[in-house]
N, C-alpha and C positions, 0 to 999 in steps of 0.2 A: 762314792767318790765326790769331791768338790768339782764343780764346772762353772763356766760363765753361759748361761742359757740366754739366748736371744729369742725374745718372746715374740717379735714382730717388727714391722717397718715402723721407725721413728727415731727418737733422740736415745741419749744415753741410758734413759730410764728403761729401755728395753733390754740393757745388758744386766742380767739377775745372776748373781754368785750365790749358788745354793748346792745342797747336797742331791745328787741324782744316782740311778742305778749304773754301777760300772759295767761297761760293754761285756756281752757274752761273745765269745767267738764261735762262729760257724765254720762249717768245713773251708778250708783252704786260707783261713784268716789267723792273724796273730794278734795278741794283746801287747800294747806299748805303754810303757810308762812314760809320760811326757816329761821330758827334761828341760826343754826350752821351746818356745813357740813365737815365732816372728808375727809382727803387726804389719799388715798391707792395706794399700787403698781398698783392694777387693772386699775385705770384710766391711769396711765402711760403707762401700757402696751397695753391697747387698743389704745392709741394715736400713738405709734410707730408701731404698727401692729404686736405686739409680739405674738398674739393668732393665727395669720391667718395660720401658717403652723403647729399648734399644736392640731388639732383635733376640733376647735370651728367652727361648719359650720353654724353660723348665720352670716350674712354680718352685718358690722358696719352701722349704718345708719346716715352717716355724710351728711350734717352738723348736728349736735344735741348738747344737753347739757348734760355733764358728771356729776358725783357726786353719788356715791352709799351710802355715809350715810347721815341721815338727822335726826335732831331734829327741830321740828317745830310746829306751831299752827295752827289748822284747822280754816279756815276763811270763807269756803264756802262748802256747801254740796249739792250733786244733788237732784232733786226734789224727787226722790223716796227714799231719807234717812231722817232718824229722826234728827231734829235740835238740840239735845242734846250735839252732837259731837262739835258743835261750841265753839270755845275758848279753846278747850281741847289741853294741850301739849302732843305731840305724837312722837313715833318713828316709822320710816317705814321699814318693812321688805323688804329688797332689792332683795333678792333672791326669786322669785315668780315660784310657780308650776302651769301653766296655766291648764294642765290636771288632776290637783288633785295629791295627795301624793301617789297614786299607779302608776305615771309615774316619771321617772326620767328626762323628759324634763323640762328645767328651763330657766327663763329669767331673767334679771339682771337690775334693775332701774340704769340709768347711763351708761349702756353699751349697751343695746338692745333697749332703750327707754329713752327720756328727765329725766334727773336727777335733783340733788340737788344743782349745781353749779349756783344758780339763786335766785332771791329774792322769787320765788313762784314756787311750783311744785305740779302736781296732781298725785293721786295714787288711786287705787281701795280701797274702804273702809274695804275691808277684809284683807288688808295688812297693816292696820295702828293701831298701839297699843297705847292707852291712858296709860301714866304713871304718877304715883304719886310718886315724889320723890323730895328731897330737893337739888338734884345735880343742878349745872347750866346749861345752854343750851349747852354750849361748852363741858363741861364734858359729857352730854348725845349724843352729836354729835360725840363723839369719839369711841363709841361703835359698832354701827351695824354690818359692814362689818368683822372687825377684830375678835371681839369677838363670832359673829355667826358663822364665819368660824371655830374657835376653839371649840367652844360648838358642832358643828356637828361633828367635828374629834373625840372628846373625846366620844361622844355618839357612833358612829359607831364602835369605837375601844373597847367599852365596858370597859372603864377605871374605876377602882375601888380602894377602899383603900389597897387592896392586891398588887397592882401594883408598879413597879419601872418604872418610865416615863422618857425617855430621849428626851428633847425638844431642837431642833436646831433653831438656829435664835431666841433665846429667848429674845433678846431687841428690836426686831420689834413688830409691832401692833399685828400681830396674835400669835407670839411666847410669848410675855409678857401675852397676854390673856390667852393663853393655860398654862401657869405656874399657873395663879391665879386659873384656873376652875379645874385644875388636884388637886391642893391642895384642894380646896373646897371639892372635891370628897375622901380627905383623902390620896391620893397616895403621894408616895415619888418622889420627883423631881429631876432630874439632868438636868442642863441648860448649853446650849454652848452658850456663849457671847465672845465679845471681853473683853480684861482685864479692859478697862477703864468703863465698864459697869456691871462688877460683882456685885458692891455693890447694885446697883439697882435690880438686878435679885434676890439677897438674900433678900433685903426688901420685894419683893413681894411674897416670901414664898420658893425660891428655896433651896433644902438642901445642893445641891453640885453644883460647878461650875467647866466647863471644858473651858479652854480658846480656843478660836476660832482659827483654824490652829494647834492644837494639834492632834496627833494620838489617835483617839478615841478608838480604839481596846486596844492599849497600856494603855492607861490611866483608862479604866473601867475593861478590861478582856473580854474576850468572854464569850457569854452566860450569861450576867448579867442583861439585861434589858427585861421587859415584853413588853412595848409598847414604839415604837418610833414616835414621832409627828415631821414631817421633811418638812417644807415648803422651804427649801434651795436647797437640791439636790446637783448636782455638783460632785466634786472629792471626796468627803467624803461618798458618797451613799454605795459603798462597804463596808466600814469600819464599817458603821451603823449597815448594816445588819449582821455583825460578832458578835456585841455584843448582838444581840436579842437572848433570850433563844428559846429553840425548842418549838414550837407552838407560838411564837411570834407575835404581831401585828404591821405592818408598815402602818402609815397614812399620807397622804399629801394632801394640797389643793394649792399647789404652787410650785415654783421651782426658786427662785431668784438667786441662786447661780449658775444655770445651768440646762436646761431642759434635756440634753442627759447624760446619765449615763451608767455605765458599769454594768451589771447584770450577775453573774454566776448562770445559772439556778440550777445548783447543790446545792449551798447555799439555794436557794428559796424551792427546793422540799424536800431536804434531812432533813431540820430542820422543816418542816410542817408549814412555816410561812404564814400568811396571809398579802396580800398586799391590802390596801384600799384606793381607790381614791374618794376625795369628793369635790363636786362642789354643787349639789342640796343639799339644807337645808332640813333636815327631820321636819316633823311637829311640834315636842316638843321644837326645838331650840330657837325660839325666844320668845315664852312665858315663858321659862326658863330664858332667859336673864332679861326680864322684872321684874320677880320674885326676881332674884338675886339683881339687882339694888334697887327694893323697899325695900328689906330687908337689903341693905348694906351688902351684902355678898362678893362684889367685888369692886374693886377700879379702878377710872377711872385714866388714865396715859396720861395727856396732856402735851406735850413737849413744844409747841408754838402755839400762834393763829396768823392769817393773816387776812387781808381784802380780801374779795372775788376776787377784781380787782388784787390783788397781788398774784394770783394763780402761775404765772411762777416762782417767787421767792420761794413760798413754795415748789413746785415741785422740784426745783434745790436742795435747801437745804435738801429735804427729800432724795434724790439720794446720798447725801453725806454720809448718814447712821452715823452720829455723834450724833444724838438724841437717847433718850429712851423714847418710847411710841407714841403718835400720834400728827400730826399737824392739826389744825382745821381751816377752812375758816368761815368767819363770814360775811354776806351780809350787805351792808348798807340798812336802811329802813328810 
């Protein structure tokens, strides 16, 4: 099969489009023909070595196939599985909890083992979710990582209809998903986006817009927000904590604006804040997403599609951050 093999840490030259062995299923596994695979920050971060000094203690298995998002069709099942799965269109849950949901240890498809930047990928049958939807393959392929991360954060932060939620980076994949999923819960949403993307954030449900670069505390006033969803970090972290009400919750699963921030512990403990880190997805997350899709309660946000072989172009444009929504790769078959 054709695949993009990431050969090591480095630049786009580390992404090699080549022939490789098609995966061979073992007990409990299925083989999936990849129909669409979304592009995420995590694949770029893994390639450039961003995680290595940040607490991720699992060595990246170079050379390997990245690709965290996958919409595909089951074309083969292991001998111990029933054949009724054959031909079904599915999404793969990329964040897997190999020790069960009682342990926070997690592994990710496309980071810890071969993923979906290929014509075929294999996965444990327990991590594959059949989906009945009129969405296109590309639309479905835009969902897993971004929407799963957003849903996990909102679940952990216990977001409800009584909350005012501030979402940083609301034009990105996770941020735009968080806007929709917070509105689905009935929350009031304020979104931080660039001026050129404000109309898009409003179209998906944001109640108020703060332009990126604005003094957040000055714009909102201190102690006005119940929950902050922040995958940006960087210089605005201290200001964001100021807008949280006493007893407020701050939740994050990324730091695209800078992982090292300044924290005044007095703000943290005197306001009784809860800081929530999210990587391992909780059990309800992916089933919730499938249900939202099948009931058309959320909308896919696809900015652009690329052929799989054009991954370097896709990642380069992705890093320009001029788009709203997701880039999706489509393998040739």
